[in-house]
C-alpha positions as CSV (number, residue, x, y, z in Angstrom):
1,M,0.1,0.2,0.0
2,S,1.5,3.4,-1.1
3,A,2.0,6.2,1.7
4,L,-0.5,8.2,-0.3
5,L,-3.3,5.5,-0.4
6,L,-2.7,4.8,3.5
7,L,-2.8,8.7,4.1
8,K,-6.3,9.0,2.5
9,L,-7.6,6.0,4.3
10,T,-6.3,7.1,7.7
11,L,-7.2,11.1,7.4
12,G,-10.7,10.6,5.9
13,P,-12.2,8.6,8.9
14,A,-10.1,11.0,11.4
15,M,-11.8,14.0,9.8
16,V,-15.2,12.4,10.1
17,L,-14.4,11.3,13.8
18,F,-13.4,15.0,14.6
19,A,-16.4,16.3,12.8
20,H,-18.7,14.0,14.7
21,Y,-17.4,15.2,18.0
22,L,-17.1,18.8,17.2
23,Q,-20.9,18.7,16.2
24,K,-21.9,16.7,19.0
25,S,-20.2,19.3,21.4
26,Y,-20.5,22.6,19.5
27,G,-23.2,22.0,17.0
28,H,-23.3,21.3,13.3
29,V,-21.9,24.6,11.7
30,I,-18.8,24.0,13.7
31,G,-18.5,20.4,12.6
32,G,-19.0,21.6,9.0
33,R,-16.3,24.3,9.4
34,L,-13.6,21.6,10.3
35,I,-14.3,19.8,7.0
36,G,-13.8,23.0,5.0
37,L,-10.3,23.7,6.4
38,P,-7.3,22.3,4.5
39,I,-6.4,19.6,7.1
40,T,-6.4,16.7,4.7
41,T,-5.5,18.7,1.5
42,G,-2.2,20.0,2.9
43,P,-0.9,16.3,3.9
44,F,-2.1,14.8,0.5
45,I,-0.2,17.4,-1.4
46,L,3.0,17.0,0.9
47,I,2.8,12.9,0.4
48,I,2.7,13.8,-3.3
49,C,5.6,16.0,-3.2
50,L,7.7,13.6,-1.5
51,Q,6.9,10.8,-3.8
52,E,6.8,12.2,-6.9
53,G,8.4,15.8,-6.7
54,R,7.6,19.4,-6.5
55,A,6.5,19.8,-10.3
56,F,3.9,16.9,-9.7
57,G,2.8,18.4,-6.4
58,A,1.8,21.7,-8.0
59,H,-0.1,19.5,-10.7
60,V,-2.1,17.9,-8.0
61,A,-2.7,21.2,-6.4
62,H,-3.9,22.7,-9.8
63,G,-6.1,19.5,-9.8
64,T,-7.6,20.0,-6.1
65,L,-8.9,23.6,-7.0
66,L,-10.8,21.8,-9.7
67,G,-12.0,19.4,-7.1
68,Q,-13.3,22.3,-5.0
69,I,-15.6,23.3,-7.8
70,A,-17.2,20.2,-7.5
71,L,-17.0,20.2,-3.7
72,T,-19.0,23.7,-3.7
73,M,-21.5,22.2,-6.4
74,F,-22.3,19.1,-4.2
75,C,-22.9,21.2,-1.0
76,W,-24.9,23.8,-2.7
77,I,-27.3,21.3,-4.5
78,Y,-27.4,18.8,-1.7
79,A,-28.6,21.5,0.6
80,I,-31.2,22.8,-1.8
81,A,-32.3,19.2,-2.4
82,S,-32.6,18.4,1.3
83,A,-35.2,20.9,2.0
84,S,-37.7,18.9,0.1
85,M,-36.5,15.5,-0.2
86,N,-35.2,12.6,1.9
87,W,-31.3,12.1,2.2
88,W,-30.8,9.3,-0.2
89,I,-32.3,11.4,-2.9
90,S,-30.5,14.2,-1.9
91,L,-27.3,12.3,-2.2
92,M,-28.0,11.1,-5.6
93,I,-28.5,14.4,-6.7
94,G,-25.5,15.8,-5.2
95,T,-23.3,13.3,-6.2
96,S,-24.5,13.5,-9.7
97,T,-23.7,17.1,-9.7
98,A,-20.5,16.7,-8.2
99,L,-19.2,14.1,-10.7
100,I,-20.8,15.9,-13.8
101,T,-18.9,18.8,-12.5
102,G,-15.9,17.0,-12.3
103,F,-16.1,15.6,-15.9
104,I,-16.8,18.8,-17.5
105,T,-13.7,20.7,-15.7
106,T,-11.6,17.6,-16.6
107,Q,-12.3,18.1,-20.3
108,F,-10.7,21.7,-20.8
109,Q,-7.4,23.0,-20.1
110,I,-7.8,25.4,-17.2
111,S,-5.1,27.1,-16.0
112,T,-4.5,27.9,-12.4
113,W,-5.6,31.3,-12.2
114,Q,-8.7,30.4,-14.3
115,A,-9.4,27.6,-11.9
116,I,-9.3,30.0,-8.8
117,L,-11.4,32.7,-10.6
118,L,-13.7,30.0,-11.8
119,L,-14.0,28.7,-8.0
120,L,-14.4,31.9,-6.4
121,V,-17.5,32.9,-8.8
122,V,-19.2,29.4,-8.2
123,W,-18.7,29.9,-4.4
124,T,-19.8,33.2,-4.2
125,I,-23.1,32.2,-6.2
126,A,-23.5,29.2,-3.9
127,I,-23.2,31.2,-1.0
128,R,-25.4,34.2,-1.7
129,N,-28.2,31.7,-2.8
130,W,-27.8,29.2,0.2
131,P,-31.4,27.7,0.8
132,P,-32.9,28.9,4.1
133,A,-33.6,26.1,6.4
134,T,-37.4,25.8,7.0
135,T,-37.0,23.7,10.3
136,L,-34.9,23.8,13.3
137,P,-32.5,20.6,13.6
138,Q,-33.8,17.8,15.4
139,K,-32.3,17.1,18.9
140,V,-31.9,13.3,18.7
141,T,-29.5,10.9,20.4
142,P,-27.8,8.6,17.5
143,P,-27.4,4.9,18.3
144,S,-24.0,3.7,19.2
145,W,-23.5,1.9,15.8
146,E,-23.8,5.1,13.8
147,L,-20.2,6.3,14.3
148,P,-18.3,3.1,13.2
149,A,-20.8,3.0,10.3
150,R,-19.9,6.6,9.5
151,L,-16.4,5.5,9.7
152,L,-16.7,2.4,7.6
153,V,-18.8,3.8,4.9
154,T,-15.9,6.6,4.6
155,L,-13.2,3.5,4.2
156,V,-15.3,1.9,1.7
157,V,-15.9,5.0,-0.3
158,L,-12.2,5.9,-0.3
159,F,-11.1,2.4,-1.1
160,G,-13.5,1.9,-3.8
161,L,-12.7,4.8,-5.8
162,S,-9.0,4.5,-5.3
163,T,-9.3,0.9,-6.7
164,L,-11.8,1.9,-9.5
165,A,-10.2,4.8,-10.7
166,P,-6.9,3.4,-12.7
167,H,-9.3,1.2,-14.9
168,L,-11.9,4.0,-15.7
169,G,-10.0,6.0,-18.0
170,A,-8.4,9.5,-17.5
171,N,-11.6,11.8,-17.9
172,I,-13.8,9.5,-15.7
173,S,-11.0,9.1,-13.0
174,G,-10.5,12.6,-13.0
175,A,-14.1,13.2,-12.4
176,F,-14.2,10.6,-9.5
177,S,-11.1,12.2,-8.1
178,T,-13.0,15.2,-7.5
179,Y,-15.9,13.5,-5.6
180,P,-16.3,14.9,-2.1
181,V,-16.2,11.8,0.2
182,I,-16.1,13.0,3.6
183,A,-18.6,15.9,3.0
184,S,-21.1,13.2,1.4
185,V,-20.9,10.8,4.3
186,I,-21.3,13.5,6.8
187,S,-24.3,14.9,4.8
188,A,-26.1,11.9,4.3
189,F,-26.0,10.6,8.0
190,N,-26.6,14.1,9.3
191,H,-29.6,14.5,7.1
192,R,-31.0,11.1,8.0
193,R,-30.4,11.5,11.7
194,Y,-31.1,15.2,12.6
195,G,-33.0,16.2,9.5
196,P,-32.2,18.8,6.7
197,A,-31.6,21.8,8.7
198,A,-28.9,20.1,10.2
199,T,-27.5,19.2,7.0
200,M,-27.7,22.7,5.8
201,A,-26.0,23.9,8.7
202,T,-23.1,21.6,8.4
203,L,-22.7,22.2,4.5
204,R,-23.0,26.1,5.3
205,G,-20.1,25.8,7.8
206,L,-18.0,23.8,5.4
207,M,-18.6,26.8,2.7
208,E,-17.6,29.6,5.3
209,T,-14.3,28.0,5.6
210,L,-13.7,27.1,1.9
211,P,-11.9,30.4,1.1
212,F,-9.0,29.3,3.5
213,T,-8.5,26.1,1.6
214,I,-8.8,27.8,-1.7
215,A,-5.9,30.5,-0.5
216,F,-3.9,27.6,1.0
217,V,-4.0,25.5,-2.3
218,S,-3.6,28.3,-4.3
219,I,-0.4,29.3,-2.8
220,L,1.0,25.8,-3.2
221,A,-0.2,25.7,-6.9
222,Y,2.3,28.7,-7.4
223,A,5.0,28.2,-4.8
224,L,5.5,24.5,-5.8
């Protein structure tokens, strides 16, 4: 197992675990803000630089910026869908949107500054048109099995995407690489357990801290 894959399989569940306890103690918005920070992105790019060199790391940082566009679209569309649909339909719509966005962005030669500009435009549109919550988050106690289930689902999705990607072709693999695994797992479980208002709050928190990740990755893309 490569160091990069090992990092993905350990940091992903760790982020879900931290977000779970933060949301439990401080609310859904705080949990979402943790996901939006570049806590996993930085180590990913670092490991890639160590394995493949700085030039390849800069290329990955550029791809990460494109991936943030798919993440933004996922969060926005999932939040809109969750207002009137259940968790699995919202997840299907959000997933389809993220994969289509990822596929489209991998069809064109987009420079780093164009990726940054496009990402900021999409983020601004999404944040200004964020759907209002029609209900208050439900206060329920999740069963003891739910946290292990979240961690297991995260591992399965991460490992599945890592295994399938090399066999799907360059364009489709690029689209799958932009899929927001952690955000999708947390969104679906929050939606199912706490209701749409909690999901909207979590995804809104993610969106609020996303500019920090954009700035961080942009610096890496130009500095490496």
